[in-house]
C-alpha positions as CSV (number, residue, x, y, z in Angstrom):
1,M,-22.2,-6.7,-15.0
2,A,-23.8,-3.3,-14.3
3,K,-21.9,-0.3,-15.5
4,V,-19.3,0.2,-12.7
5,K,-16.6,2.8,-12.8
6,A,-13.7,2.4,-10.3
7,V,-12.0,5.4,-8.8
8,I,-8.7,4.6,-7.1
9,L,-7.4,7.2,-4.6
10,A,-3.6,7.0,-5.1
11,G,-2.4,10.4,-3.9
12,G,-1.2,9.4,-0.4
13,E,2.0,11.0,0.9
14,G,2.5,8.0,3.2
15,T,4.7,9.8,5.8
16,R,4.5,6.8,8.2
17,L,6.4,4.7,5.7
18,Y,9.5,7.0,6.3
19,T,12.2,6.7,3.6
20,L,10.0,4.4,1.4
21,T,7.9,7.4,0.4
22,Q,10.6,10.1,0.3
23,K,10.8,9.7,-3.5
24,R,7.5,7.9,-4.4
25,A,3.8,7.9,-3.7
26,K,2.6,5.3,-1.2
27,P,0.7,3.2,-3.8
28,A,3.9,3.0,-5.9
29,V,6.0,1.4,-3.1
30,P,7.3,-2.0,-4.1
31,F,5.7,-5.0,-2.5
32,A,6.3,-8.8,-2.4
33,G,9.4,-8.7,-4.6
34,K,7.9,-7.9,-8.0
35,Y,4.8,-5.9,-7.4
36,R,3.7,-2.4,-6.4
37,I,1.1,-1.9,-3.7
38,I,-1.4,-0.5,-6.2
39,D,-1.2,-3.7,-8.2
40,F,-3.5,-5.5,-5.8
41,T,-6.3,-3.0,-6.2
42,L,-5.9,-2.8,-10.0
43,S,-5.9,-6.6,-10.3
44,N,-9.0,-6.8,-8.1
45,C,-10.7,-4.6,-10.7
46,V,-9.8,-6.5,-13.8
47,N,-10.3,-9.9,-12.1
48,S,-13.8,-8.6,-11.3
49,N,-14.4,-7.5,-14.9
50,I,-14.2,-3.8,-14.1
51,F,-12.2,-2.2,-17.0
52,D,-13.2,1.4,-16.5
53,V,-10.7,2.8,-14.0
54,L,-9.7,6.3,-12.9
55,I,-6.5,6.7,-10.8
56,L,-6.3,10.0,-8.9
57,T,-2.7,10.8,-8.0
58,Q,-1.2,13.8,-6.2
59,Y,2.0,13.3,-4.2
60,R,5.2,12.4,-6.2
61,P,3.2,10.6,-9.0
62,H,6.2,10.0,-11.4
63,S,7.1,6.4,-10.4
64,L,3.4,5.5,-10.3
65,N,2.8,7.0,-13.8
66,D,5.8,5.1,-15.1
67,H,4.6,1.9,-13.6
68,I,1.0,2.0,-14.9
69,E,1.5,3.9,-18.2
70,R,-1.4,2.9,-20.4
71,G,-2.3,-0.1,-18.2
72,R,-1.3,-2.9,-20.6
73,P,-0.2,-5.5,-17.9
74,W,-3.8,-5.2,-16.4
75,D,-5.5,-5.3,-19.9
76,L,-6.6,-1.7,-19.3
77,D,-5.0,-0.2,-22.5
78,R,-8.5,0.4,-23.9
79,S,-10.0,3.4,-25.7
80,F,-13.7,2.6,-26.3
81,T,-14.5,0.3,-23.4
82,G,-13.1,2.3,-20.5
83,G,-9.5,1.5,-19.8
84,V,-7.3,3.4,-17.3
85,Q,-6.9,7.1,-16.9
86,I,-4.4,8.7,-14.5
87,L,-5.6,12.2,-13.3
88,Q,-3.6,14.7,-11.3
89,P,-4.6,17.9,-9.6
90,Y,-4.6,21.0,-11.8
91,R,-5.5,24.7,-11.8
92,G,-8.2,25.7,-14.2
93,R,-11.0,28.2,-14.6
94,N,-13.2,26.4,-12.3
95,D,-12.7,25.7,-8.6
96,T,-9.8,23.2,-8.9
97,D,-6.7,22.9,-6.8
98,W,-4.6,20.5,-4.6
99,Y,-7.0,17.9,-3.2
100,V,-7.9,18.6,0.5
101,G,-9.7,15.3,1.2
102,T,-10.8,12.0,-0.4
103,A,-14.2,13.3,-1.3
104,D,-12.8,16.5,-2.7
105,A,-10.4,14.4,-5.0
106,V,-13.4,12.7,-6.5
107,A,-15.5,15.9,-6.7
108,Q,-12.8,17.7,-8.6
109,N,-12.8,14.9,-11.2
110,L,-16.6,14.4,-11.4
111,N,-16.7,15.2,-15.1
112,F,-14.4,12.2,-15.7
113,V,-16.4,10.0,-13.3
114,R,-19.6,10.9,-15.0
115,R,-18.3,10.0,-18.5
116,G,-19.8,6.8,-19.8
117,R,-22.8,7.2,-17.5
118,P,-21.9,4.6,-14.8
119,E,-24.7,3.2,-12.7
120,Y,-22.3,2.7,-9.7
121,V,-19.0,4.1,-8.7
122,L,-16.5,2.0,-6.7
123,I,-14.3,4.1,-4.5
124,L,-11.0,2.3,-3.7
125,S,-7.7,3.0,-2.0
126,G,-4.5,2.4,-3.8
127,D,-2.5,1.3,-0.7
128,H,-4.3,-1.8,0.7
129,I,-3.2,-5.4,0.2
130,Y,-6.2,-7.7,-0.3
131,E,-8.1,-9.8,-2.9
132,M,-11.8,-9.1,-3.4
133,D,-14.3,-10.0,-6.1
134,Y,-16.2,-6.8,-6.6
135,D,-18.8,-8.6,-8.7
136,V,-20.1,-10.0,-5.4
137,L,-20.1,-6.6,-3.8
138,V,-22.2,-5.2,-6.7
139,D,-24.8,-8.0,-6.4
140,Y,-25.1,-7.4,-2.7
141,H,-25.5,-3.6,-3.3
142,E,-28.3,-4.2,-5.7
143,Q,-30.1,-6.8,-3.5
144,K,-30.1,-4.3,-0.6
145,G,-31.2,-1.4,-2.8
146,A,-28.4,0.6,-1.1
147,D,-27.3,4.2,-1.7
148,V,-23.9,3.1,-0.5
149,T,-22.3,-0.1,0.5
150,V,-19.3,0.1,2.9
151,C,-16.9,-2.9,3.0
152,T,-16.1,-3.8,6.6
153,I,-13.7,-6.1,8.5
154,N,-13.4,-7.0,12.1
155,V,-10.3,-5.7,13.8
156,P,-8.8,-6.2,17.3
157,L,-10.3,-3.7,19.8
158,D,-6.9,-2.3,20.6
159,E,-6.5,-1.3,16.9
160,A,-10.0,-0.1,16.3
161,S,-9.2,3.6,17.0
162,R,-7.2,3.7,13.8
163,Y,-10.3,3.1,11.7
164,G,-13.8,4.3,11.0
165,I,-16.1,2.1,13.1
166,V,-19.6,1.2,12.1
167,D,-22.5,-0.2,14.0
168,V,-25.2,-2.1,12.2
169,E,-28.8,-3.5,12.5
170,D,-29.5,-7.2,12.1
171,D,-29.9,-6.8,8.3
172,L,-26.4,-5.0,8.2
173,R,-27.9,-1.6,7.7
174,I,-25.5,1.0,9.1
175,R,-26.9,3.0,12.0
176,M,-23.7,4.6,13.2
177,F,-20.4,5.6,11.7
178,V,-17.6,7.1,13.8
179,E,-14.3,8.0,12.2
180,K,-11.2,7.0,14.3
181,P,-12.9,7.2,17.8
182,K,-10.7,7.4,20.9
183,N,-13.0,4.9,22.6
184,P,-14.3,2.6,19.8
185,P,-17.9,1.4,20.3
186,G,-17.1,-1.8,18.4
187,T,-14.7,-3.6,16.1
188,L,-16.4,-3.5,12.7
189,A,-14.0,-1.3,10.7
190,N,-14.3,0.6,7.5
191,M,-12.0,-0.8,4.8
192,G,-12.1,2.3,2.7
193,V,-13.9,0.4,-0.1
194,Y,-17.3,2.1,-1.0
195,L,-19.8,1.3,-3.7
196,F,-22.1,4.3,-4.4
197,S,-25.1,4.5,-6.7
198,Y,-23.9,7.2,-9.0
199,P,-26.8,9.8,-8.7
200,V,-26.4,9.6,-4.9
201,L,-22.6,10.2,-5.1
202,E,-23.0,13.2,-7.4
203,R,-25.5,14.9,-5.2
204,L,-23.5,14.3,-2.0
205,L,-20.3,15.6,-3.5
206,E,-21.8,18.7,-5.1
207,E,-23.5,19.6,-1.8
208,D,-20.3,18.9,0.2
209,R,-18.3,21.3,-1.9
210,T,-20.6,24.2,-0.9
211,M,-20.7,23.4,2.9
212,A,-18.8,25.0,5.7
213,N,-17.1,23.1,8.4
214,T,-16.3,20.1,6.3
215,S,-12.9,18.4,5.5
216,H,-14.4,17.0,2.3
217,D,-13.5,13.5,3.3
218,F,-15.6,10.3,2.9
219,G,-14.9,8.9,6.3
220,K,-15.0,12.1,8.3
221,D,-17.9,13.9,6.5
222,I,-19.8,12.1,3.7
223,L,-20.6,8.8,5.5
224,P,-21.6,10.3,8.9
225,R,-23.8,12.7,7.0
226,M,-25.5,9.9,5.2
227,V,-26.2,8.2,8.6
228,R,-27.7,11.4,9.9
229,E,-29.9,11.8,6.9
230,G,-31.2,8.2,7.2
231,M,-29.9,7.1,3.8
232,R,-29.8,3.4,2.8
233,M,-26.3,2.4,3.9
234,F,-25.2,-1.2,4.3
235,A,-22.1,-2.9,5.6
236,F,-20.6,-5.6,3.4
237,P,-18.7,-8.0,5.8
238,Y,-15.4,-9.1,4.3
239,G,-13.8,-12.3,5.7
240,G,-10.6,-12.4,3.8
241,Y,-7.1,-11.0,4.4
242,W,-6.8,-7.3,4.3
243,I,-4.1,-4.9,5.6
244,D,-3.5,-1.2,5.3
245,V,0.3,-1.0,4.7
246,G,0.4,2.6,5.9
247,T,3.2,2.1,8.5
248,V,6.6,0.6,8.3
249,E,5.5,-2.1,10.8
250,A,2.4,-3.0,8.8
251,Y,4.4,-3.1,5.6
252,W,6.9,-5.4,7.2
253,E,4.2,-7.6,8.8
254,A,2.4,-7.9,5.5
255,H,5.5,-9.4,3.9
256,M,6.0,-11.8,6.9
257,D,2.3,-12.8,6.4
258,L,3.2,-13.8,2.8
259,L,5.9,-16.1,4.1
260,A,3.6,-17.9,6.6
261,S,2.3,-21.4,5.9
262,P,-0.3,-21.0,4.4
263,P,0.4,-17.5,3.2
264,S,-2.0,-14.6,3.7
265,I,-2.4,-14.3,-0.1
266,N,-1.6,-17.2,-2.5
267,L,0.4,-15.5,-5.2
268,N,0.4,-18.8,-7.2
269,D,-3.4,-18.8,-7.6
270,R,-3.9,-18.7,-11.3
271,T,-7.6,-18.0,-10.9
272,W,-6.8,-14.6,-9.3
273,I,-3.6,-13.3,-10.9
274,I,-1.9,-10.2,-9.4
275,H,-0.9,-8.4,-12.6
276,T,2.1,-6.1,-12.7
277,K,4.7,-4.5,-15.0
278,S,7.6,-6.9,-14.8
279,E,11.3,-6.2,-15.4
280,E,13.4,-8.2,-17.7
281,R,15.9,-9.9,-15.4
282,P,17.9,-13.2,-15.5
283,P,16.9,-16.2,-13.4
284,V,17.7,-16.4,-9.7
285,M,21.1,-17.8,-8.9
286,V,21.7,-19.5,-5.5
287,H,25.3,-20.7,-5.2
288,K,26.5,-24.0,-3.6
289,G,26.7,-23.6,0.2
290,A,24.0,-20.9,0.4
291,T,21.0,-21.5,2.6
292,V,17.5,-20.1,1.7
293,I,14.6,-20.7,4.1
294,D,11.0,-19.7,3.7
295,S,11.8,-16.7,1.5
296,L,10.7,-15.1,-1.8
297,L,13.4,-14.5,-4.3
298,T,12.7,-12.5,-7.4
299,D,14.4,-12.6,-10.9
300,G,18.0,-11.5,-10.9
301,T,18.7,-12.3,-7.3
302,V,22.1,-13.7,-6.5
303,V,22.9,-15.5,-3.3
304,M,26.6,-16.3,-2.9
305,P,28.2,-19.3,-1.1
306,G,27.8,-19.4,2.6
307,A,25.1,-16.8,2.6
308,V,21.9,-17.3,4.7
309,V,18.5,-15.9,3.6
310,E,15.8,-16.7,6.1
311,R,12.1,-15.5,6.1
312,S,12.9,-12.6,3.8
313,V,11.7,-11.1,0.5
314,L,14.3,-10.2,-2.1
315,S,13.4,-8.0,-5.0
316,P,14.9,-8.1,-8.6
317,G,18.6,-7.8,-8.8
318,V,19.4,-8.1,-5.1
319,F,22.9,-9.4,-4.3
320,V,23.7,-11.2,-1.1
321,G,27.4,-11.6,-0.6
322,P,29.5,-14.6,0.7
323,N,28.6,-15.5,4.3
324,A,26.2,-12.6,4.6
325,V,22.9,-13.1,6.6
326,V,19.5,-11.7,5.7
327,R,16.9,-12.5,8.2
328,E,13.2,-11.4,8.4
329,S,13.9,-8.5,6.0
330,V,12.4,-6.9,2.9
331,V,15.1,-6.0,0.4
332,L,14.2,-3.9,-2.6
333,T,15.5,-3.8,-6.2
334,D,19.3,-3.9,-6.8
335,A,20.2,-3.6,-3.1
336,Y,23.8,-4.9,-2.5
337,I,24.7,-6.7,0.7
338,E,28.4,-7.2,0.9
339,A,30.3,-10.2,2.3
340,E,29.7,-11.2,6.0
341,A,27.2,-8.4,6.5
342,V,24.1,-9.1,8.7
343,V,20.7,-7.6,8.0
344,E,17.9,-8.4,10.5
345,R,14.3,-7.1,10.5
346,C,15.2,-4.4,8.1
347,I,13.7,-2.7,5.0
348,L,16.4,-1.9,2.5
349,D,15.3,0.4,-0.3
350,K,16.5,0.3,-3.9
351,I,20.2,0.3,-4.8
352,S,21.2,0.6,-1.1
353,V,24.5,-0.9,-0.1
354,I,25.3,-2.7,3.2
355,G,29.1,-2.7,3.6
356,H,31.4,-5.6,4.4
357,R,30.7,-7.0,7.9
358,A,28.2,-4.2,8.7
359,H,25.3,-5.2,11.0
360,V,22.0,-3.5,10.4
361,G,19.0,-4.0,12.6
362,S,18.4,-6.7,15.2
363,A,16.0,-9.5,16.0
364,A,14.4,-7.8,19.0
365,P,11.4,-9.5,20.7
366,L,8.2,-8.9,18.7
367,G,6.7,-6.9,21.5
368,E,9.6,-4.5,21.1
369,L,9.4,-4.5,17.3
370,K,11.2,-1.6,15.6
371,I,12.0,-2.0,12.0
372,T,15.3,-0.5,10.7
373,C,15.0,1.3,7.4
374,V,17.8,2.2,4.9
375,G,16.8,4.7,2.2
376,K,17.1,4.5,-1.5
377,N,20.7,4.7,-2.8
378,S,22.2,4.9,0.7
379,H,25.5,3.2,1.6
380,V,26.1,1.9,5.2
381,P,29.9,1.8,5.6
382,A,31.8,-1.4,6.2
383,G,32.0,-2.6,9.8
384,F,29.2,-0.3,11.1
385,T,26.5,-1.5,13.5
386,V,23.1,0.3,12.9
387,G,20.7,-0.2,15.8
388,N,17.2,-1.4,16.0
389,G,14.5,1.0,14.7
390,S,17.0,3.4,13.1
391,I,16.1,5.3,9.9
392,M,18.7,6.0,7.3
393,G,17.6,8.6,4.7
394,T,18.1,8.5,1.0
395,D,21.4,9.0,-0.9
396,L,23.7,8.7,2.1
397,R,27.4,8.2,1.6
398,P,29.9,6.7,4.0
399,E,31.1,10.1,5.0
400,D,27.6,10.9,6.3
401,F,28.3,8.5,9.1
402,S,31.4,10.4,10.4
403,A,29.5,11.5,13.6
404,F,30.0,7.9,14.8
405,P,33.7,7.2,15.1
406,D,33.1,4.1,17.1
407,K,31.1,2.7,14.1
408,I,28.0,2.2,16.3
409,V,24.7,3.9,15.4
410,P,22.5,3.7,18.5
411,N,18.9,2.3,18.4
412,G,16.4,4.7,17.0
413,T,18.9,7.0,15.3
414,R,17.9,9.1,12.3
415,I,20.5,10.1,9.7
416,G,19.5,12.2,6.8
417,Y,15.8,11.9,7.5
418,K,13.8,14.6,9.2
419,G,10.2,13.4,8.6
420,K,7.7,12.7,11.3
């Protein structure tokens, strides 16, 4: 394996995840019951024999720092052969500050990237769900003699405007790169996974820092400039499952994909383990008379008699009370669903409470999909109905619902959340 250093961009604010990122960075958002989003990228690295990893954080890094620590669950607690380092923005004597773009984040940490003299630098995002063997990517990059290799995936035309779109020659050399075009010229999308030859990356970043009219971003500035300068850029077509869980709808859909048959990602594949920092919890307890259908239940979950859990993901310590219903929902750690409550197409954050006989969310037709979110440590009072697509902020108490004396919160209502 050539000397490869991985740089994971993990500073995303993630405003489109609403309450899920009010108190944590997007890569630290829980996923699939026992994981965090960043676990998939980190596991891809170690499963590809890349053990020299930098993680660049920025927005609310505390839960991410606590999760990763020295990297032991990923075998990254190393001193002499790389290991993991978590770097945050800082003010110093040189031109350092809050990161203003993805390229600027790497440029401000170039001294750390340079350490160990890597031949190649793998730029990754910490908020995508996928499995990829980067060994194959490195071999492809070397065979092409590329300055940069851009991983790409085909997306539906009606979604292409959300991505950087590339156009390629017959040999997959990139001849055009357009970031989030209003009228996409194609459907071959940039995945945000780049393999650079190190000398090329260093030169481009140092030049970009001195340029005017640049946002210091790989997709908006660095890659289009490389096309204009005729550098050797190649697309690496990826045919597996990949999703950017940057919106509530995408986050929910990624969980539903895990519950499909076959699932989008086989979490039971022992040849490609998704590593994580696990909690010490007791076994799952499903009481007599409960019904669990096509769901993932994590350690410490309790499902009481008469309860129904259908096509849902329950994280550690979730309690589902007697005769409660949880359907097509993602329920995070230690959430408490009281007796006879109904939760449909919802995302419930940690230690939230759904009161007795409350009804949160609804099974609207998929074409009208609006996911209802309940923030961390919030309590929906007993007997309340919370409409489809509503957003409940963090730390809400029953008295925060006093504006609804009829106990009905209309569709799309926001309580205690003023984000975009």
